Structures are given as structure tokens and as C-alpha cells.
N, C-alpha and C positions, 0 to 999 in steps of 0.2 A: 608284182613282186618277185626280183630275180633270187633272194637268199631265202631259205628256209630256216627260222631261227632254232637253234636245238642247244642243249647242254650236253657236253660228251663226257662220259666217264672214262678217264685216261689212267685211273689207278691200275699201277703195275703194267701198263702197257707200253710196248717201245714207241719212241718218238725219235725222230730225227731233225737236227738242225744243222743247217750248213751257214759257215760264217762265223767270224770270231771278233766282230765289232760291238759297238754299245747296242745296236739293234738286236743282235744275236744274243747278248746278255739278258737283255729284257725278256725276249722270248722264251729263252732257257728258264729263266727263274720262275715265269708264269708256269710253264710245264711242270717243273719240279715242286713247285706249290700244290700241283692238282695231283701230285702222286706218280707221275709218269715216270718211266725209265728212259732217260734221255741219253743218245749219242750226238756229239758234236764233231762235225769233220770242220777242221779249219787249220790253215799252216801258220796262221796269226793269230793264236788266240789271246784274247783281253786276260788282264791279270784276274779279273774276277772268275773266268772260266776256269783257269789255272786252279784258283783256290777250290771251287766246287769240286773239280776232279781230284785234289789232295784230300779233302772231306770224303770222297766216296760216293758223292751225290750225282755225279754224271760221269760217263764215259767219254774221254776226250781223246779223239784220233787227230794227231798233229800233222794232217796234210789235207788238202783241198778234196773236194768230192770227185769220186769217181763212179764210173757206170756199176750198178750192181751195189750200192752202198744203201740203198733205201729198201732191199727184198724184204726185211722183217719187220717193216715200219707199218704202224697203224696209221701214223700222221706225221707230216712232213712240213718243216717250215725253212725256207730257203732264205736266209737273211744275208747272202753272200756280197749282194750288190755286184755280182759279176754276171755280165750278159750271156757269156758261153755257159756258165754254170746253170744259170736260170733256163736256158733253153733245154739243157741236158736232163735237170732234174725233173723239169715239168714232163718231158717225153716219157722219162722212165715211170714217173708215178701215173700218167695216165695210161700207159700201157698196163700197169699192174694193178689199176684199179685204187690206189692209194690216195688218200685225201692230201692236199699239198696247197700251201699258200706261200707263193712267191712274193715277198715284202714289196709293196709300192708297185705291183705289176698286176692291176686287177684282172686283166684279160689271161693271167696265168694262176688263178686262184681258184681251187674248187671249194674252199671255205675262206671265210675272213675272220679275223680275230676282233671281237667289239672291244671298246673301252669298258672297263669293269669298276664297278663300285662293289665293294665288298664289305657286307655286314653279316659275315658267316653266322647261321647258315642262310641268310638272305644274300642274294647275288643279283645284281641289276647289270644288263648288259645294254650297252649304246652302240648303235650301228649306223651309219649313213650309206651303206651297201658300198662302201668303198669310195663314195664320192668325195668325202672330206674327213679325213682322220683327225685334222685339227678341231672341226666342228665337234666331233665327237667327244674329244678331250675336253671341251668347254663344257659340253652337256654334262659329261660325267662329273666334271667339277661342281657344277651347279647342284646336281643330285646329291653328292656328298655332303654339302652344306644342308641340304635339306633333310637327308637321312641320317640322323644323328647315330652314333655309336649304340646308343640304348636299343636300336632295333634289333640288333642281334641277339643279345639276351631276351628280349622281349619275344621274338619268334620263337626262341628255344622255350621260354615259359608257355607259350600258347601251345606249343607241340607236346608238352607234359600234360596239360590240361586236356588237350584233344584225346589222346591216348587213355587217359583215365575216363573221359565221358564215354569214349566207345566201348571200353571195357565194362562200363557200367550199364550198357545198353541204352544210354540217353538218345532220344530221338533226335534226327538231323536238325529239325527245327529249333529245338531247345538248346542244341548245340552252338547253332548260329547266334542265338540270342545272348549266350556267353561270350562268343567271341566279340560281338559288338559291344557287350558290357566292358570288357577287357580293354577295347579300343579306346574307349570313351572315360575310361577311368584313370586314376592317378598313377597307374602302374607303370608307364613309361617314365614319368616324370621322376617317380621314385628310382628306377634303374638309371636314369640319367644322372642323378645325384649320387649313384653308388650304394643306395639304401637296398639291397638285393632281398634282405629279410623282410622289411616292410612291404615290399612289392609283392613277395610270396604270400604274406598275409592277406593282402587286399585281394589277390587273385584267388586264393582259396575260398575267400568268404562269396566271391562272385561265384565261382565253379560250384559250391553247395547251394546256391539260391537258384540253381537253373530251371526248378520247377515253379518258382514263384513269377508272379507279375511283376515286370521291370519298371523301376522308376526313372521316368523320364526327367528332363531337365532343360532350361531356357539359358540361351546365351545372348545377352543384349550387345549387339556387334556394330562398332562404327564402320559405314563403307566408304569412308573418307569422301572427298569432294566430288568424286566423278572417275578420275581414271583408277580402274582396279589394281594397276601396279603400285598405287599409294596403299592399299589395303595392308594391315600388318599380316604376318605370316600366320598367325593365331587365328585371326579371323578367315584367312582362306582354309586352314585345316577345318574349322567348325562349318564353313559352307559346304565343303565336300563331303561332311560326315552327316549333315543334316536330314532329318525325316521331313520337317516342315521348315520353310522360310516364311517367315511375315514380313514383307518389306514394304518400305515407303513407297510412295508414288514416283518420286523423281530418282530413284536408283537407276544408275546407267545399265543398260542391257549388258554392256561388257562386264558388269560387276554380276549380273546376275547369272551369267554364262559360267560363273566359277561354282556354281552349285553343283552337287552331285547329280547324275543322271535320274536317280530315284528320286529326288527329293520334290515335294509338292510345294509350289510357290502360291502365296496369296497375298495379293495386294492389299494393303490395309492403309494404303495413304490417304492424305486427306488434300482434297482439291476444291478450289471454288467452285460453286454452282452444281455440285454433284452431291449424290447421297452418300455421305461418307460413313465409315463405321465411326463409333463414339469410343473415346479412349476406355470407358468402362467394358465396351464389347471387345476391344483388342486384348485388355487385361483377362478377360474371361475366357478367350480363345486361347490365350498362351497357358493358362491354367488347366483348361480342359485337356489340350493335347499333351502336355506334360504328364498329368495323372493316368493318360492312357498309356504311358510309357514312350512316348517319342522325345527324340532329339530335336528341340526347336531352336531356331535361329531368329532374333527379332532384329531384322537389318536396318539399320537407320542411316541415313544421309549423314555425312560428316562425322560428329562424335555425339554418342547417345545423351551425354550429360550437357551438351551446349545447345539449348534451345531444340533439344529432341525429345522431351518428356520422358527421358529415360529414368529419371529420380521418381516419376510417379508409377512406372512401371516394375522398377525395383521394389518399391515399398509394397505394391499389390501381390506380387510374387513370393516375397520374403513374408507376407501375412499369411499368404495360403500355405505355407511350409514347402514351396518348390526350391528345388537346388537350382541357383542362379550364379552365373559369372557375367562380369562386365569386360568388354574388349574395347578398349579406347580406339578411336578414328582420328583422322586428321580433319579437324574442323575447317570447314570453308572459311571461317573468319581469319584464319591463319594462311590457308592455301591459295585462296583466290587472289589476295594482294600479292603474294609470292610469285604466283604464275604469271602475273601481270608485270612483274619487275617493280613492285612498289614495296620498299622495306617499311615495316610498320614502325621501326625504332630506328634510328640513326643518329650517330653522335652528333651533338651540335643543332638537331632539326626536331627530334622526338625523343622523350624517354618515357613516355607514358602511353597507354593504350585503354581505350574503353571499348567494350563490345556490347551490343544490344540488338535487338529485332525490331523490325518496323513498327512503331507504335500507331496506337489509335486512341481517340478520347482523352482522358485525363492523364495517359501516359506521356502526351507531348512535353509537358514541364519536366518530366524525368529525363527525357531526351534532350532537352536544352541544357539541363544541369551536367549530363555527362559530356555534352559538347564543350561546355565551358572548362570542364575539370581536367580534360585528357588532351594531349596535343595530338593524338591520332584517335580518330573515331571510326569503327566498323558498325556497318548496319547491315544485317542480315535480311534477306527476303524483302527488300524496298521496292521491286519494280512496280507492284501494283499501285501504289500510291507514291510514286517517287516525287511528284511536284509538290504535294503535301508535306512529305518528309522534308524535302529541301528549303522548304518556306519555314518551316519550324526551325531548322537548323540556323537560316539566315538570321533569325531574331536573336540567335545566341552569338554567333561567331562573324556574322557579316556575309555579304554575298560575294565577296573576291577570295574567300578561302578555297584552296585547290580541292577538287573532288574528283573522282573515278568511280566508274562502274564497271563490274566485271561480270560477263555471263558464261554459263556452261564452263566454269574455271576448271582447268586440267585436262578437258576433252578437246578431241581434235577441232570443233565448233566453236573453241573459246573466243570470245569477242570482248574487247575493253575500249572504252573511250574515256577521255578527262577533259576538265576544263574548269571554269569558276563555278562555285556553288550554284550561284544565280542562274547559270545556264546549263547545268548539267541534265536538267530533265528534258529540254529541248535537244540537246546533243544525242542523248540516249533514244529519243524518239525518232529523230532522223537517221541514226545509224542503226535502228531496227533491233536494239538490244533486247533480247528476250529473257525469260525467267528460266532456270534460278539465277539470280543475280546477287551481287554484293556491293555495296556502296562503302567507298572508302574517303575520308574527308581529313584533311590536315596538310601540312607542308611538305609531308613525307611524299605526297603525290607528285610534286614538282622538284624533287630533291635530286632526280637524275632525268634531267630534261631530254637527252637522247631516247631513252625508253618511253618517255611519254610522247614525245613526237612521232615514235615508231608505231605505238598503239594506235594514235589518232589516224595515222596514214593507212593502217591495215584496216581499221574499222571502216573509213571512207571507201576502201577499194572492195570492202565485203568480203575480206579474207581473214585467216586466223589472227586474232589480234594478241598483242604481247600483255 
């Protein structure tokens, strides 16, 4: 790492800026905001610089740089965009041991100015070590969207709590518990809504309970169909803050990588032929961890309430008096067809959808009823008994009905094949379609022939399918 990241206190310190264009204005404004005493040297000052000088906020010398102009400076920014001035200012600053940044000349920079996200008193600096200021600005914009305006007043609130706890001699371990409770509380939500009074009341209650055992909670979180980029922002936040993550077996490793470094992961998924935990065991484990004061995430594939037993878990947690929140996810029933280019509804083709899980035994009649009643049928988890599922559907809608099966939807190894319903099991076997998979039956499968043809070719070639 070439650059050592620091924040410099420039309040009341003399700083010099060379140049009068838009770059110089940008640098001057940042220095003024930091409380620096700014002197600008330029023969062609922008109107904004003239205004700042008129207001007495900067000293403006209406000539270009001369040797000796940097003598009293703590820090110099050369935004003149003049090669001769760049060389001379660099040499003077180097001889005097003054920190200098010659804009867009990395080899003549003793410091670099990062892209800044301000949520005072929170400041986030983003730097690419001078390699790509454009990329730094893109990253700054993304962080600004994530780090809402409420983080500034939240940091101030936590600071006030911290000072009171320290003055009261509260041990550091109990202080950390309070800060964690504040982070997981409604305080930021209230500040975002502008209700500072309510936020302070919640914070005070948390502060005053520092000696008591913390109350944990459970979040039932949908991980989406696979690609972690399809997780909601709220899901990512909860994963990052969780003490324990109890996850399904088929959660993609990329999604689990979003968990915090200290989170403890427990696989509670159900896989055929294995000694799987029962639903009662999973419910009991969540309740046990929450009562011990832990923040628990129950991470489920797709959406918790779409064939994910989320309703059963919610009922058990509520009955046990556990605080619980539900964070929806993108169900594979919706995501898998979309990722394969199959519209579930399409004007003139389909205006109704039915979603079910692969049935067994007496549920077959229900599957036939659904196939007859909806123009598009989506069957989740059908791969293990695909031939049986297809045979049941053929009894209802005939073997010529278009069908497609998509595996590992939204992940890099996504595969999809399509064909007639009476041939889909054979096609899937020959293409090596694996679990998890989703079956789509209906005319929408063939509604966009180019997409279907592309999917078949990709599957036959063993590459990523549409």
C-alpha cells in the first residue's frame, strides 16, 4: 500500500490552492468546509472564487504562482493545469517538506484527496490510490445511497450515550452491549423519519438497561433464488449484524459470504437421505438463541413464506414471545423463469399463474386441478421425480404442452432446457439438469422462440443456459 490513510485537522491552518478553474473551486470549497485558511493564486479566477473572496472566506491573489508563495502553507493543492507551474510548485513543496497534491499528476502528489461521503460526524473516504478517480466517485455514490442521512444524527446520539456511560463507570463490555442494542433498535428508523424525540426515548431506555440481560430476536430472511445481488438491502444488513445464521442447505456460498465475520453459521437444511433436523428442532434452536440475547437470522432460499415453512416458524416464535421480523425474498417461482427468459404472463398468451411444489401421493389430483385452472404452472423442486410429475400433468393438459426446466437459477452455472411436456424428463436427463430446479409449463415457454432455442443450444453445449 503506497498511501497511508489519515484524516488531517486543517482548522485554522494555512492552505494554498493554485489555479482558478472548476477543479480549483472544488478543492477550495472542500478546504473551506474543513475550516482551513485558504489562499488562492490565479490570474483567471472563476466567479465562485471571487464570491468567496468578497465574503471574506478566502484570500484571493490575482496572479499566477511564483516561487516562495508556498512558504507558510501546511498543505498545497496545485489545480492550475499548467505544466510549468506544476513542476515549480512540486519542487518548492518538496524542498520545504510541505504536503502537496498536483491534480491529476500522481507522481507529483505527497497526498491524495479521496472521494468523501459526509454524514457528519461520520466521514467515509474512498480512494483508489490515484488509479481511477472516476471509480472512486462511483463508489462514493453507492455508499451515499447506502449510508442514509440518519447516520449522522445516529452517530451523535451514540456519542452522547457513550460519554454518559463512561462518566458513570460502566464497564466496556456492557457499553458494547448498549451500542449493539442501539444499532439493532428502531433508533435509526425514527431518525430517518425525523422523529428525534422518539429516537432519544428509545435510546435512553436502552442506555438505562445496560446491566440487564439483552433480549435477542429472530429475522426470517429470504435469500432469493441464488444470486446474492438479488437479496434485499434489509437482508444484507441483517446478515452483516447477525450473531447466528441458521440457513437452508441450498443457500449459495456467495450469499453466506455476506454474513459478518463473527457470525456463527448453522446448516439446518433438509436434504434427502441425511439425518436432518426436524422443524421442531429448528424452532427450538431459534427460540433458545434469541432468549440467550442473540441476533438470529433464519436464512431461507427464495421467500420464507413460499414453500419455506416460514409461517410455521413465525407462529412458533410469536407463541414463545420472541421478537421477530420477516424480510421477503425473491421466490424461485418468479426468478427462475425470468432468468431463463420465460415470461410467466404475456398478453394474448397467459393471464394466470399457479405455483406449487412437486407433489406426491394424494396431492397429484391437486396438481392436475392447478394445471387445468391456470395458463402457466410453476412447479418448485420437481427434479427428483420429474417423470412422475410430467406424467401427472399430461393427464390434465396433454403431452404437447410446452415445458421448461431451469436449474441453479440466477447463478453462474444456471442451465435450462425446454421441450414438449411428454419429453421434458428425457431432455432434462440428457442435459444433466441438476437440483435445485424449477419446472414451467404453459404456452409462455414457447412465446419467445429465439430465447427457447438459445436455451436449448446452451444446455446441449454444457454452457450457461438462458
